[in-house]
N, C-alpha and C positions, 0 to 999 in steps of 0.2 A: 448518515450512518445509523442514526436512531431509527429511521424508517425501515432500512434494510434489516436491522436487528429485530425490529418488531415483526416484520413480515416473515422472517425466517422462523421466529418463535411460533407464529400462527400456523405455519406450514408444519413445523415439528409437532404441534398439538393436534394436527388434523382438522383445523378449523377453516382451512381454505381448500375447497374441492379442487383436485388436480393441481394443487400448488407445487411449486418446485423451489427448493432452497436456492438462494443466490450465493455463489461461492466467491467470497471476497479475498483478494490477495493484496498485500501491502509490501512495497519496497521502500525502506526507510534509509535516510542518510543524515539523521539529526546529529549524529556524532561528528560528521564532517562539517555540517552547516554551522554548528556552535563555534567552530574555530574562526569563522568570518566575522568581521566587524559589522556593526549595525549599518554603516554607510555602504557596505558591499551591495545592499539591496538596490542602490541607485547606480551601481557600476555597470555601464553598458559598453565598456571597453571590449572589443572583439576578442582579444587574448583571454580576458577573464571569462567571457562567455564560453569560449572553447574549453577552458579549464573545467568549468562547471559541467559541460557536456561530457568531457572525458571521465570526470568523477561519477556522473550518472550512469554512463555506459559500464564502467567497472563495477559499480554496485549492482546494476541489473544483471550483469554476467554472474556475479557471486550468488545473487538470489536465484537465478535460473539453475545454476549448478546444484544448489541445495534443495530446490523445490519443484523442478520441472515435472517430476513424476506425480505430483499432487494436483497439477492444473487440471481442472475439469472433473476432479474426483472429490476433493475436500478443500475447504478454505485454509489459507495459511495465516490467518489472523482471527483471533477471538474478539469479535466486536464488543461484547459485553466487558471483557477484561481491558481492552485497549481504550475504549471511549467512555465507559460509564462507571 
């Protein structure tokens, strides 16, 4: 992420000839993951994996409904704010 943020800054400053910004998107589910116990990381039970898959699909659908029009036009995450 640091590299992408750095390259985007160079493009914004005109320091890379013919450079193009990378448009980064992020779908998060930390609020859901925090509810799982630490041991869930080792849980390979098929029903649990299906549950995670369903949660991921639902979150992706929410994200697409909110951000579809921004794809390919602008990023949906500020890398500087999120990671630095």
